[in-house]
C-alpha positions in Angstrom: -25.7 -117.2 2.8 -27.9 -120.3 2.3 -30.8 -118.1 1.2 -30.7 -117.6 -2.5 -32.8 -115.4 -4.8 -34.5 -118.5 -6.1 -35.3 -119.6 -2.6 -36.7 -116.2 -1.6 -38.9 -116.2 -4.7 -40.1 -119.7 -3.8 -41.1 -118.5 -0.4 -42.9 -115.4 -1.9 -44.9 -117.8 -4.1 -46.0 -119.8 -1.1 -47.9 -117.0 0.6 -48.7 -114.5 -2.0 -52.0 -115.1 -3.7 -51.2 -112.8 -6.6 -48.3 -110.5 -7.6 -50.4 -107.5 -6.2 -50.1 -108.9 -2.7 -46.4 -107.9 -2.6 -47.6 -104.4 -1.7 -50.1 -105.7 1.0 -49.0 -104.4 4.4 -49.9 -107.8 6.0 -47.2 -109.3 3.8 -44.9 -106.3 3.6 -45.3 -104.1 6.7 -43.1 -101.4 5.2 -45.9 -100.7 2.8 -48.3 -99.8 5.6 -49.6 -96.2 5.7 -49.3 -96.1 9.5 -47.0 -98.0 11.8 -47.7 -96.0 14.9 -49.2 -97.4 18.1 -47.7 -100.9 17.7 -46.5 -102.9 20.7 -42.8 -103.0 21.5 -40.8 -104.9 19.0 -37.6 -106.9 18.9 -36.1 -107.1 15.4 -33.3 -109.6 15.0 -31.2 -109.6 11.9 -28.2 -111.6 10.7 -25.1 -109.9 9.2 -25.0 -112.4 6.3 -28.7 -112.5 5.5 -29.9 -111.2 2.2 -32.9 -109.9 4.1 -30.9 -108.0 6.7 -31.4 -104.6 5.2 -35.1 -105.1 5.0 -35.2 -106.0 8.7 -33.1 -102.9 9.6 -35.4 -100.7 7.5 -38.5 -102.1 9.2 -37.0 -101.4 12.7 -36.1 -97.8 11.6 -39.7 -97.3 10.3 -41.1 -98.5 13.6 -38.8 -96.1 15.5 -39.7 -93.2 13.2 -43.4 -94.0 13.8 -42.8 -93.6 17.6 -42.7 -97.3 18.6 -40.4 -98.8 21.2 -37.9 -101.0 19.2 -34.8 -103.1 20.0 -32.7 -103.9 17.0 -30.1 -106.7 17.3 -27.7 -107.4 14.5 -25.9 -110.7 14.9 -22.8 -110.1 12.7 -21.4 -113.1 11.0 -24.7 -115.0 11.2 -26.7 -116.3 8.2 -30.4 -116.4 7.5 -32.0 -119.0 9.7 -29.2 -119.0 12.3 -31.9 -118.5 15.0 -33.0 -122.2 14.6 -29.4 -123.6 14.7 -28.8 -123.5 18.5 -27.5 -127.1 18.5 -24.5 -125.9 16.5 -24.3 -122.1 16.7 -23.9 -120.5 20.2 -25.1 -117.1 18.9 -28.5 -118.7 18.0 -29.0 -119.5 21.7 -28.1 -115.9 22.6 -30.7 -114.7 20.1 -33.3 -117.0 21.6 -32.5 -115.9 25.1 -32.8 -112.3 24.0 -36.3 -113.1 22.5 -37.3 -114.7 25.8 -36.3 -111.7 27.8 -38.3 -109.4 25.5 -41.3 -111.6 25.5 -41.3 -111.9 29.3 -41.1 -108.1 29.5 -44.0 -107.7 27.1 -46.3 -109.8 29.3 -45.5 -108.1 32.6 
């Protein structure tokens, strides 16, 4: 998977000031009291990403709050695949999908 529990913990430590911040909605949007009235969202997850379920849960929470959401699950992909377009064709598809959604958001 390339992303280990140790690596995830390291990333947490880089942007959490204290352990209490783990419940701060700016860090953990699923902790927000209200997710309504947000702009349209594209949530891209990878099938072999340890954070996949969290991404799916976030997309579902946005939908339940009445937001427009597109959820794309790239089966067989690992965490960070999005940045590997030089070697993974699916990464380029994910980037293209992002471009389409961004262009749509700015029309």
